[in-house]
C-alpha positions as CSV (number, residue, x, y, z in Angstrom):
1,X,38.9,-14.4,2.3
2,X,40.9,-17.1,4.1
3,X,39.1,-19.4,6.5
4,X,40.4,-19.5,10.1
5,X,42.2,-22.7,11.1
6,X,40.1,-25.2,12.9
7,X,40.7,-28.0,15.3
8,X,38.0,-30.7,15.6
9,X,35.6,-28.4,13.8
10,X,36.2,-25.5,16.2
11,X,38.2,-22.3,15.8
12,X,41.4,-22.1,17.7
13,X,39.9,-19.7,20.2
14,X,36.9,-21.9,20.9
15,X,39.1,-25.0,21.2
16,X,41.4,-23.1,23.7
17,X,38.4,-21.9,25.8
18,X,36.9,-25.4,26.1
19,X,40.3,-27.1,26.7
20,X,41.1,-24.6,29.4
21,X,37.9,-25.2,31.3
22,X,38.0,-29.0,30.9
23,X,41.7,-29.5,31.7
24,X,41.7,-27.0,34.6
25,X,38.7,-28.8,36.1
26,X,40.6,-32.1,35.8
27,X,43.7,-30.5,37.4
28,X,41.7,-29.2,40.3
29,X,40.0,-32.6,40.8
30,X,43.4,-34.3,40.7
31,X,44.7,-31.8,43.3
32,X,41.8,-32.6,45.5
33,X,42.6,-36.3,45.2
34,X,46.3,-35.6,46.1
35,X,45.2,-33.6,49.2
36,X,42.8,-36.4,50.3
37,X,45.6,-39.0,49.8
38,X,48.0,-36.9,51.8
39,X,45.5,-36.6,54.6
40,X,44.8,-40.4,54.5
41,X,48.5,-41.4,54.4
42,X,49.5,-39.0,57.2
43,X,46.5,-40.2,59.4
44,X,45.6,-36.6,59.9
45,X,42.2,-37.3,61.4
46,X,39.0,-35.3,60.7
47,X,40.2,-32.0,62.0
48,X,43.6,-32.3,60.2
49,X,41.9,-33.3,57.0
50,X,39.6,-30.3,57.1
51,X,42.6,-28.0,57.6
52,X,44.6,-29.7,54.8
53,X,41.7,-29.1,52.4
54,X,41.2,-25.5,53.6
55,X,44.9,-24.5,53.6
56,X,45.9,-26.3,50.3
57,X,42.5,-25.7,48.6
58,X,42.5,-21.9,48.9
59,X,45.2,-21.8,46.2
60,X,42.8,-23.0,43.5
61,X,39.7,-21.5,45.0
62,X,40.6,-18.3,43.2
63,X,40.4,-20.0,39.8
64,X,36.9,-21.2,40.6
65,X,35.7,-17.9,42.1
66,X,37.0,-15.6,39.3
67,X,34.4,-16.6,36.7
68,X,31.7,-16.5,39.3
69,X,32.7,-12.9,40.3
70,X,33.0,-11.8,36.7
71,X,29.5,-13.1,35.9
72,X,28.1,-11.5,39.0
73,X,29.6,-8.1,38.1
74,X,28.9,-8.5,34.4
75,X,32.5,-8.2,33.3
76,X,32.7,-10.9,30.7
């Protein structure tokens, strides 16, 4: 029987799952930085900054909510 290919001692599926979580988290943090920088450079004020984070942050909120909803409903 042939052994499955490994990357850094992990199977390809395990490596992809870990990479997706780590890199997607990094991307979301980078997007938060971009939104904060946009608010700071545009001098949006407190109210405008909150709305920038709400309006632009809703897009990736689904990526964060999906695993939580799946775990709550037991659909993993």
